[in-house]
Backbone as ProteinMPNN parsed JSONL, in Angstrom:
{"seq_chain_A": "PMSYFIKQSYLDDRNMAIFLVSVTSALLAITALGIFGLATFNVSTRVRQIGTRRAVGARRMDIVRHFLVENWMVTTAGVIAGGGGALAVGYWISVKYELPRLDLYYLVGGVLTIWLIGLFSALLLAAGGCMSGAERGRILKDNDALRRGKERLERTVAQRDATIASLE", "coords_chain_A": {"N_chain_A": [[-22.243, 52.974, -57.348], [-21.595, 50.339, -57.679], [-22.616, 49.412, -55.141], [-25.248, 49.192, -56.192], [-25.225, 46.889, -58.12], [-24.617, 44.793, -56.307], [-26.538, 44.504, -54.672], [-28.824, 44.005, -56.996], [-27.436, 41.443, -57.395], [-28.163, 39.803, -55.238], [-30.893, 40.154, -54.949], [-32.594, 38.151, -56.002], [-32.472, 36.036, -54.196], [-33.156, 37.147, -51.999], [-36.032, 37.989, -52.258], [-36.818, 35.082, -52.609], [-36.181, 34.176, -50.025], [-38.027, 35.78, -48.451], [-40.365, 35.018, -49.493], [-40.503, 32.221, -48.585], [-40.502, 32.787, -45.657], [-42.978, 34.024, -45.638], [-44.73, 31.888, -46.557], [-44.142, 29.818, -44.736], [-44.768, 31.021, -42.269], [-47.475, 31.27, -42.845], [-48.383, 28.575, -43.135], [-47.956, 27.972, -40.332], [-49.497, 29.133, -38.924], [-51.856, 28.219, -39.803], [-51.551, 25.477, -38.948], [-51.779, 25.903, -36.074], [-54.581, 26.986, -35.828], [-55.918, 24.635, -36.889], [-55.187, 22.83, -34.695], [-56.241, 24.06, -32.657], [-59.012, 24.237, -33.34], [-59.522, 21.429, -33.511], [-59.194, 20.721, -30.71], [-61.184, 22.255, -29.466], [-63.236, 21.246, -31.195], [-63.114, 18.483, -29.508], [-63.688, 19.446, -27.011], [-66.544, 20.469, -27.28], [-68.097, 18.424, -27.939], [-68.235, 16.932, -25.739], [-69.922, 17.931, -23.778], [-71.822, 16.823, -22.181], [-70.385, 15.112, -20.651], [-68.534, 16.496, -19.292], [-70.337, 18.1, -17.769], [-71.163, 15.826, -15.936], [-68.994, 15.299, -14.85], [-68.428, 17.525, -13.659], [-70.706, 17.491, -11.799], [-70.374, 15.259, -9.986], [-68.501, 16.408, -8.412], [-65.964, 17.338, -9.637], [-63.435, 19.917, -10.074], [-63.087, 23.133, -12.18], [-60.671, 23.396, -12.732], [-59.488, 20.696, -12.662], [-61.208, 19.626, -15.047], [-60.167, 20.94, -17.186], [-57.543, 20.486, -17.002], [-57.614, 17.668, -17.836], [-58.37, 17.996, -20.421], [-56.083, 19.703, -21.311], [-54.017, 17.518, -21.162], [-55.059, 15.773, -22.699], [-54.854, 16.899, -24.944], [-52.241, 17.829, -24.821], [-51.019, 15.066, -25.707], [-52.39, 14.369, -28.069], [-50.925, 16.36, -29.611], [-48.371, 15.615, -29.222], [-47.823, 13.228, -30.146], [-48.594, 13.85, -33.043], [-46.671, 15.356, -33.629], [-44.171, 13.859, -33.219], [-44.749, 11.908, -35.334], [-44.724, 13.72, -37.404], [-42.089, 14.767, -37.442], [-40.518, 12.28, -37.735], [-41.48, 11.508, -40.43], [-40.313, 13.836, -41.651], [-37.394, 13.568, -41.335], [-37.511, 11.063, -42.517], [-38.078, 11.922, -45.357], [-36.411, 13.877, -45.784], [-34.023, 12.547, -45.926], [-34.231, 10.814, -48.029], [-34.677, 12.381, -50.019], [-32.043, 13.778, -50.199], [-30.372, 11.524, -50.698], [-31.341, 10.585, -53.107], [-31.078, 12.675, -54.914], [-28.632, 13.344, -54.532], [-27.936, 15.15, -52.349], [-26.579, 17.834, -49.911], [-27.163, 16.739, -46.714], [-29.496, 18.183, -44.383], [-28.842, 20.264, -41.516], [-29.218, 18.974, -38.507], [-30.382, 20.563, -36.319], [-32.341, 22.389, -37.544], [-34.423, 20.985, -37.98], [-35.188, 20.356, -35.402], [-35.459, 22.762, -34.097], [-37.922, 23.403, -35.8], [-39.727, 21.393, -34.982], [-39.94, 21.668, -32.212], [-41.454, 24.338, -32.517], [-43.577, 23.742, -33.589], [-44.679, 21.942, -31.771], [-44.867, 23.801, -29.651], [-46.59, 25.752, -30.481], [-48.993, 24.255, -30.754], [-49.487, 23.62, -28.002], [-49.574, 25.919, -27.041], [-52.369, 26.734, -28.153], [-53.862, 25.242, -27.129], [-53.86, 25.96, -24.514], [-55.266, 28.606, -24.883], [-57.37, 27.799, -25.443], [-58.28, 26.556, -23.216], [-58.595, 28.689, -21.726], [-60.737, 29.68, -21.909], [-62.029, 30.537, -24.428], [-63.642, 28.716, -25.629], [-66.173, 27.773, -25.239], [-69.361, 28.777, -25.705], [-71.689, 31.038, -24.594], [-74.255, 29.774, -24.421], [-73.547, 26.706, -24.498], [-72.348, 26.644, -22.166], [-74.474, 27.371, -20.376], [-76.107, 25.115, -20.839], [-74.533, 23.068, -19.975], [-74.474, 23.91, -17.244], [-77.092, 23.587, -16.76], [-77.219, 20.656, -17.046], [-75.812, 20.039, -14.861], [-77.43, 20.909, -12.603], [-79.588, 18.979, -13.064], [-78.288, 16.691, -12.786], [-77.018, 16.96, -10.303], [-79.668, 17.081, -8.724], [-80.537, 14.685, -9.105], [-78.746, 13.255, -7.829], [-79.183, 13.757, -5.062], [-81.561, 12.936, -4.749], [-81.385, 10.362, -5.022], [-79.45, 9.964, -2.863], [-81.194, 10.295, -0.856], [-83.055, 8.17, -1.248], [-81.532, 5.965, -0.503], [-80.931, 6.627, 1.812], [-83.591, 6.618, 3.034], [-84.203, 3.762, 2.448], [-82.353, 2.441, 4.336], [-83.014, 3.58, 6.626], [-85.373, 1.9, 6.388], [-84.58, -0.417, 6.773], [-83.004, -0.582, 9.322], [-85.5, -0.239, 10.893], [-86.586, -2.345, 10.636], [-85.132, -4.245, 11.911]], "CA_chain_A": [[-22.618, 52.19, -58.434], [-21.297, 49.154, -57.239], [-23.682, 48.727, -54.599], [-26.456, 48.861, -57.219], [-24.832, 45.526, -58.573], [-24.28, 43.98, -55.225], [-28.24, 44.652, -54.539], [-29.335, 43.194, -57.825], [-26.941, 40.005, -57.378], [-28.749, 38.886, -54.043], [-32.283, 40.148, -55.416], [-33.364, 36.671, -56.192], [-32.297, 35.34, -52.845], [-33.964, 37.932, -50.848], [-37.086, 37.728, -52.636], [-36.91, 33.728, -52.052], [-36.33, 34.351, -48.343], [-39.359, 36.788, -48.021], [-41.189, 34.176, -49.909], [-40.273, 31.249, -47.716], [-41.012, 33.177, -44.6], [-44.61, 34.157, -45.729], [-45.382, 30.453, -46.445], [-43.993, 29.017, -43.24], [-45.841, 31.743, -41.164], [-48.914, 30.875, -42.979], [-48.475, 27.121, -42.449], [-47.886, 27.646, -38.691], [-50.963, 29.815, -38.47], [-53.047, 27.182, -40.203], [-51.441, 24.554, -38.266], [-52.573, 26.41, -34.941], [-55.904, 26.858, -36.16], [-56.427, 23.354, -36.91], [-55.204, 22.117, -33.457], [-57.225, 24.792, -31.744], [-60.266, 23.532, -34.122], [-59.593, 20.123, -32.961], [-59.529, 20.853, -29.314], [-62.591, 22.89, -29.514], [-64.597, 19.853, -31.004], [-63.121, 17.685, -28.525], [-64.408, 20.1, -25.979], [-67.8, 20.809, -27.433], [-68.726, 17.293, -28.128], [-68.34, 16.056, -24.596], [-70.438, 18.617, -23.069], [-72.244, 15.756, -21.062], [-69.338, 14.31, -19.707], [-68.111, 17.676, -18.707], [-71.453, 18.259, -16.874], [-71.138, 14.819, -15.322], [-67.755, 15.232, -13.995], [-69.006, 18.696, -12.61], [-71.731, 17.296, -11.035], [-69.955, 14.475, -9.184], [-67.522, 16.952, -7.825], [-64.547, 17.939, -10.464], [-63.392, 21.215, -10.23], [-63.2, 23.453, -13.116], [-59.493, 23.051, -13.17], [-59.52, 19.275, -13.135], [-61.614, 19.44, -16.234], [-59.335, 21.859, -18.176], [-56.22, 19.896, -16.813], [-58.054, 16.553, -18.503], [-58.258, 18.539, -21.626], [-54.837, 19.78, -21.715], [-53.158, 16.453, -21.141], [-55.231, 14.974, -23.793], [-54.223, 17.809, -26.248], [-50.581, 17.559, -25.331], [-50.932, 13.605, -25.975], [-52.212, 14.152, -29.41], [-49.96, 17.307, -30.225], [-47.074, 15.143, -28.971], [-47.971, 12.411, -31.276], [-48.646, 14.234, -34.25], [-45.195, 16.193, -34.221], [-43.224, 12.551, -33.322], [-44.984, 11.301, -36.584], [-44.248, 14.473, -38.668], [-40.648, 14.691, -37.145], [-40.064, 11.058, -38.093], [-41.675, 11.536, -41.814], [-39.275, 14.902, -41.947], [-36.389, 13.157, -41.225], [-37.287, 10.121, -43.925], [-38.242, 12.264, -46.631], [-35.161, 14.552, -46.049], [-32.997, 11.389, -46.221], [-34.49, 10.02, -49.17], [-34.185, 13.577, -51.037], [-30.51, 13.685, -50.107], [-29.811, 10.355, -51.316], [-31.908, 10.554, -54.397], [-30.494, 13.773, -55.66], [-27.16, 13.695, -54.14], [-27.755, 16.664, -52.022], [-26.419, 17.899, -48.774], [-28.137, 16.641, -45.641], [-30.007, 19.568, -43.696], [-28.702, 20.188, -40.358], [-30.627, 18.394, -37.774], [-31.183, 21.497, -35.313], [-33.312, 23.076, -37.96], [-35.479, 19.956, -37.612], [-35.431, 20.254, -33.849], [-36.305, 23.632, -33.967], [-39.197, 23.164, -36.419], [-40.728, 20.379, -34.43], [-40.348, 22.382, -31.008], [-42.112, 25.338, -32.619], [-44.808, 23.499, -33.811], [-45.046, 21.557, -30.509], [-45.227, 24.765, -28.601], [-47.627, 26.241, -30.874], [-50.085, 23.195, -30.449], [-49.634, 23.621, -26.744], [-50.326, 27.425, -26.821], [-53.422, 26.966, -28.855], [-54.822, 24.474, -26.141], [-54.08, 26.929, -23.31], [-56.069, 29.341, -25.334], [-58.759, 26.983, -25.52], [-58.474, 26.207, -21.834], [-58.475, 30.174, -20.981], [-62.616, 29.743, -22.219], [-62.337, 30.753, -25.406], [-63.971, 27.645, -26.5], [-67.535, 27.54, -25.209], [-70.314, 29.758, -25.848], [-72.637, 31.101, -23.407], [-75.582, 28.432, -24.586], [-72.965, 25.89, -23.995], [-72.164, 26.731, -20.786], [-76.012, 27.402, -19.787], [-76.411, 23.657, -20.836], [-73.327, 22.619, -19.014], [-75.244, 24.251, -15.922], [-78.473, 22.794, -16.417], [-77.062, 19.408, -16.617], [-75.173, 19.785, -13.428], [-78.182, 20.727, -11.776], [-80.097, 17.851, -12.919], [-77.328, 15.706, -12.178], [-77.232, 16.907, -8.666], [-80.897, 16.94, -7.983], [-80.579, 13.071, -9.214], [-77.626, 12.63, -6.951], [-79.616, 14.073, -3.959], [-82.868, 11.831, -4.682], [-80.585, 8.832, -4.655], [-79.154, 9.731, -1.516], [-82.68, 10.265, -0.026], [-83.569, 6.93, -1.282], [-80.541, 5.446, 0.007], [-81.039, 7.064, 3.325], [-84.932, 5.818, 3.358], [-83.931, 2.272, 2.504], [-81.312, 2.192, 5.52], [-83.823, 3.693, 7.964], [-86.507, 0.929, 6.679], [-83.872, -1.653, 7.233], [-82.932, -0.334, 10.597], [-86.503, -0.378, 11.683], [-87.053, -3.916, 10.65], [-83.966, -5.169, 12.673]], "C_chain_A": [[-22.273, 51.036, -58.186], [-22.292, 48.648, -56.302], [-24.969, 48.252, -55.162], [-26.235, 47.451, -57.496], [-24.915, 44.435, -57.559], [-26.028, 43.857, -54.906], [-29.082, 43.688, -55.516], [-28.766, 41.826, -57.9], [-27.688, 39.23, -56.166], [-30.337, 39.451, -54.152], [-32.936, 39.23, -55.23], [-33.393, 35.865, -54.969], [-33.093, 35.865, -51.758], [-35.34, 37.887, -51.249], [-37.716, 36.207, -52.354], [-37.212, 33.549, -50.686], [-37.539, 34.927, -47.957], [-40.505, 35.79, -48.516], [-41.45, 32.699, -48.949], [-40.821, 31.331, -46.565], [-42.65, 33.141, -44.293], [-45.028, 32.906, -45.646], [-45.065, 29.57, -45.3], [-44.915, 29.83, -42.255], [-47.278, 31.314, -41.465], [-49.306, 29.483, -42.658], [-48.647, 27.003, -41.0], [-49.107, 28.428, -38.216], [-52.09, 28.765, -38.771], [-52.926, 26.204, -39.183], [-52.014, 25.102, -36.668], [-53.928, 26.742, -34.915], [-56.561, 25.507, -36.027], [-56.26, 22.677, -35.469], [-56.038, 23.116, -32.564], [-58.763, 24.49, -32.22], [-60.622, 22.267, -33.348], [-60.01, 20.028, -31.511], [-60.79, 21.224, -28.853], [-63.553, 21.96, -29.764], [-64.532, 18.816, -30.015], [-64.028, 17.993, -27.212], [-65.952, 20.229, -26.11], [-68.627, 19.445, -27.543], [-68.928, 16.383, -26.838], [-68.785, 17.036, -23.745], [-71.112, 17.852, -21.892], [-71.217, 15.135, -20.248], [-68.801, 15.52, -19.096], [-69.199, 17.913, -17.359], [-71.727, 17.066, -15.901], [-70.233, 14.946, -14.341], [-67.802, 16.474, -13.149], [-69.763, 18.27, -11.594], [-71.355, 16.357, -9.845], [-68.709, 15.127, -8.586], [-66.12, 17.591, -8.565], [-64.865, 19.132, -10.404], [-63.166, 21.657, -11.76], [-61.596, 23.211, -13.696], [-59.042, 21.448, -13.53], [-59.795, 19.006, -14.484], [-60.468, 20.105, -17.363], [-57.641, 21.102, -17.911], [-56.297, 18.635, -17.815], [-57.594, 16.884, -20.007], [-56.708, 18.686, -22.134], [-53.976, 18.707, -21.76], [-53.787, 15.854, -22.098], [-54.692, 15.519, -25.292], [-52.81, 17.549, -26.342], [-50.27, 16.314, -25.642], [-50.887, 13.761, -27.646], [-51.71, 14.913, -30.249], [-48.463, 16.568, -30.369], [-47.014, 13.74, -30.167], [-48.077, 12.514, -32.626], [-47.039, 15.11, -34.533], [-43.971, 15.035, -34.114], [-43.429, 12.076, -34.735], [-44.345, 12.29, -37.497], [-42.779, 14.86, -38.503], [-39.862, 13.378, -38.008], [-40.222, 11.348, -39.809], [-40.564, 12.739, -42.207], [-38.384, 14.265, -42.296], [-36.513, 11.732, -42.615], [-37.239, 10.847, -45.343], [-37.06, 12.983, -46.847], [-33.937, 13.362, -46.168], [-33.137, 11.032, -47.418], [-34.349, 11.211, -50.378], [-32.658, 13.832, -51.139], [-29.761, 12.562, -50.684], [-30.172, 10.284, -52.917], [-31.061, 11.629, -55.432], [-29.214, 14.15, -55.359], [-26.834, 15.042, -53.496], [-26.992, 16.674, -50.692], [-27.179, 17.841, -47.708], [-28.436, 17.839, -45.062], [-29.51, 19.484, -42.171], [-29.875, 19.812, -39.496], [-31.14, 19.416, -36.701], [-32.171, 22.266, -36.117], [-34.748, 22.209, -38.186], [-36.032, 20.165, -36.329], [-35.98, 21.338, -33.644], [-37.654, 23.811, -34.502], [-40.286, 22.379, -35.621], [-40.806, 20.984, -32.995], [-41.14, 23.675, -31.165], [-43.576, 24.826, -32.752], [-45.606, 22.634, -32.554], [-45.902, 22.44, -29.632], [-46.6, 25.658, -29.157], [-49.078, 25.433, -30.625], [-50.371, 23.354, -28.944], [-50.168, 24.925, -26.374], [-51.72, 27.583, -27.057], [-54.275, 26.349, -27.841], [-54.91, 25.045, -24.98], [-54.997, 28.091, -23.641], [-57.327, 28.806, -25.383], [-59.183, 26.857, -24.0], [-58.76, 27.586, -21.342], [-60.085, 30.329, -21.146], [-62.808, 30.459, -23.265], [-63.358, 29.965, -26.191], [-65.507, 27.643, -26.351], [-68.504, 28.859, -25.032], [-71.21, 29.945, -24.648], [-73.899, 29.833, -23.562], [-74.717, 27.232, -24.159], [-72.751, 25.863, -22.55], [-73.345, 26.761, -20.036], [-76.382, 25.692, -19.969], [-75.828, 22.742, -20.116], [-73.975, 22.76, -17.246], [-76.437, 23.774, -15.536], [-78.269, 21.286, -16.457], [-76.268, 19.262, -15.17], [-76.316, 19.869, -12.707], [-79.179, 19.513, -11.813], [-79.26, 16.582, -12.551], [-77.285, 15.783, -10.43], [-78.766, 16.755, -7.945], [-81.169, 15.415, -8.08], [-79.889, 12.5, -8.046], [-78.484, 12.622, -5.563], [-80.95, 12.847, -3.727], [-82.328, 10.458, -4.635], [-80.279, 8.685, -3.377], [-80.208, 9.564, -0.246], [-83.065, 8.905, -0.246], [-82.881, 6.072, -0.709], [-80.625, 5.52, 1.431], [-82.374, 6.257, 4.048], [-84.596, 4.369, 3.441], [-83.314, 1.898, 3.932], [-82.137, 2.515, 6.576], [-85.181, 2.356, 7.798], [-85.735, -0.198, 7.449], [-83.483, -1.74, 8.738], [-84.065, -0.565, 11.561], [-86.901, -1.666, 11.843], [-85.927, -4.69, 11.417], [-84.108, -4.973, 14.239]], "O_chain_A": [[-23.093, 50.372, -58.819], [-22.835, 47.568, -56.534], [-25.624, 47.272, -54.804], [-27.125, 46.708, -57.082], [-25.237, 43.292, -57.879], [-26.52, 42.736, -55.039], [-29.837, 42.808, -55.102], [-29.476, 40.968, -58.425], [-27.753, 38.003, -56.232], [-31.037, 39.049, -53.222], [-33.853, 39.235, -54.409], [-34.308, 35.069, -54.76], [-33.588, 35.229, -50.827], [-36.02, 37.677, -50.245], [-38.872, 36.068, -51.954], [-38.185, 32.96, -50.215], [-38.087, 34.421, -46.977], [-41.565, 35.799, -47.89], [-42.578, 32.262, -48.72], [-41.53, 30.419, -46.14], [-43.33, 32.64, -43.398], [-45.738, 32.641, -44.677], [-45.798, 28.623, -45.01], [-45.725, 29.257, -41.526], [-48.116, 31.052, -40.602], [-50.332, 29.198, -42.041], [-49.334, 26.129, -40.473], [-49.59, 28.246, -37.098], [-53.057, 28.556, -38.038], [-53.913, 25.942, -38.496], [-52.867, 24.344, -36.207], [-54.447, 26.768, -33.799], [-57.501, 25.249, -35.276], [-57.193, 21.976, -35.076], [-56.51, 22.568, -31.568], [-59.654, 24.536, -31.371], [-61.661, 22.056, -32.723], [-60.989, 19.383, -31.137], [-61.409, 20.619, -27.977], [-64.499, 21.715, -29.015], [-65.549, 18.247, -29.617], [-64.77, 17.241, -26.581], [-66.625, 20.1, -25.088], [-69.814, 19.455, -27.218], [-69.598, 15.35, -26.826], [-68.053, 17.157, -22.763], [-70.955, 18.241, -20.735], [-71.456, 14.686, -19.127], [-68.602, 15.247, -17.912], [-68.849, 17.891, -16.179], [-72.546, 17.3, -15.013], [-70.492, 14.767, -13.151], [-67.276, 16.489, -12.036], [-69.502, 18.668, -10.459], [-71.908, 16.559, -8.763], [-67.823, 14.344, -8.241], [-65.337, 18.292, -7.923], [-65.99, 19.607, -10.556], [-63.056, 20.766, -12.602], [-61.348, 22.905, -14.862], [-58.373, 21.118, -14.509], [-59.016, 18.35, -15.176], [-60.103, 19.455, -18.342], [-56.722, 21.294, -18.707], [-55.342, 18.42, -18.56], [-56.737, 16.278, -20.651], [-56.192, 18.041, -23.047], [-53.005, 18.909, -22.489], [-52.98, 15.111, -22.656], [-54.306, 14.93, -26.302], [-52.189, 17.197, -27.345], [-49.079, 16.214, -25.939], [-49.941, 13.481, -28.383], [-51.769, 14.654, -31.451], [-47.628, 16.781, -31.248], [-46.045, 13.512, -30.891], [-47.776, 11.6, -33.394], [-46.535, 15.338, -35.633], [-42.941, 15.181, -34.773], [-42.421, 11.826, -35.396], [-43.513, 11.898, -38.314], [-42.234, 15.304, -39.514], [-38.873, 13.494, -38.732], [-39.189, 11.41, -40.476], [-39.903, 12.475, -43.211], [-38.231, 14.146, -43.512], [-35.646, 11.571, -43.474], [-36.535, 10.47, -46.28], [-36.535, 12.874, -47.955], [-32.862, 13.734, -46.639], [-32.087, 10.884, -48.044], [-33.956, 10.931, -51.51], [-32.156, 14.086, -52.234], [-28.612, 12.694, -51.108], [-29.359, 9.968, -53.786], [-30.545, 11.331, -56.509], [-28.692, 15.156, -55.84], [-25.939, 15.83, -53.803], [-26.707, 15.56, -50.254], [-27.954, 18.783, -47.542], [-27.569, 18.699, -45.217], [-29.877, 18.459, -41.596], [-31.056, 20.137, -39.614], [-32.237, 19.199, -36.186], [-32.969, 22.895, -35.422], [-35.85, 22.672, -38.483], [-37.25, 20.157, -36.149], [-37.041, 21.28, -33.023], [-38.521, 24.32, -33.791], [-41.483, 22.667, -35.613], [-41.908, 20.782, -32.485], [-41.542, 24.202, -30.128], [-44.551, 25.327, -32.191], [-46.826, 22.64, -32.389], [-46.986, 22.228, -29.09], [-47.455, 26.131, -28.408], [-50.117, 26.027, -30.337], [-51.549, 23.214, -28.614], [-51.062, 25.069, -25.541], [-52.364, 28.388, -26.385], [-55.382, 26.847, -27.637], [-55.893, 24.801, -24.28], [-55.547, 28.611, -22.671], [-58.326, 29.526, -25.354], [-60.346, 27.052, -23.648], [-59.315, 27.528, -20.245], [-60.638, 31.167, -20.434], [-63.816, 31.163, -23.215], [-63.875, 30.401, -27.22], [-66.14, 27.503, -27.397], [-68.277, 29.784, -24.253], [-71.41, 29.051, -23.826], [-74.243, 29.125, -22.615], [-75.288, 26.612, -23.261], [-73.079, 24.881, -21.884], [-73.307, 26.157, -18.964], [-76.986, 25.15, -19.044], [-76.391, 21.75, -19.653], [-73.912, 21.924, -16.344], [-76.834, 23.563, -14.39], [-79.136, 20.608, -15.906], [-76.283, 18.199, -14.548], [-76.465, 18.88, -11.988], [-79.588, 19.045, -10.75], [-79.755, 15.58, -12.034], [-77.473, 14.895, -9.598], [-78.932, 16.366, -6.789], [-81.922, 14.879, -7.267], [-80.275, 11.528, -7.396], [-78.513, 11.564, -4.933], [-81.149, 12.123, -2.752], [-82.976, 9.523, -4.165], [-80.593, 7.705, -2.701], [-80.117, 8.991, 0.84], [-83.489, 8.379, 0.783], [-83.563, 5.156, -0.248], [-80.407, 4.555, 2.164], [-82.382, 5.581, 5.077], [-84.722, 3.799, 4.524], [-83.872, 1.026, 4.597], [-82.066, 1.769, 7.552], [-85.815, 1.932, 8.764], [-86.124, -0.761, 8.472], [-83.604, -2.798, 9.355], [-83.893, -0.956, 12.716], [-87.431, -2.133, 12.852], [-86.017, -5.918, 11.417], [-83.348, -5.563, 15.006]]}, "name": "protein", "num_of_chains": 1, "seq": "PMSYFIKQSYLDDRNMAIFLVSVTSALLAITALGIFGLATFNVSTRVRQIGTRRAVGARRMDIVRHFLVENWMVTTAGVIAGGGGALAVGYWISVKYELPRLDLYYLVGGVLTIWLIGLFSALLLAAGGCMSGAERGRILKDNDALRRGKERLERTVAQRDATIASLE"}
């Protein structure tokens, strides 16, 4: 009988905790999808740049590293701005409503979680899940065209050098 009353007294707290965990999980998933979408957009809008870099000799890992560093910078800037905003709003709420301040390790834990989710979503993108077969084909087609242009330029330079050498 007493256990029933104990369960009933904590029922509201339990429901609130379940609700907060659900909302937080949904927000983290939406954040990860947003970061993944932004990184995918950055890659897909720069297909020609990727093709050019491949044509002049960049390896796939060099290109992946470039996009990972770029995504790391964007994610880090967003996390720093969001962490600063969270500190400012938390301080304002604690002053305005005379509430105790939340321990800083909650903010640090949240910031690190968001940051790691952003980097993990970029790694998923780098694993190859972002480009469709058509985009890869277009990159290969651009690579071939650029390589042929490069070879043509090298032949022209060689012919010019030969002409100059024969005139001397």
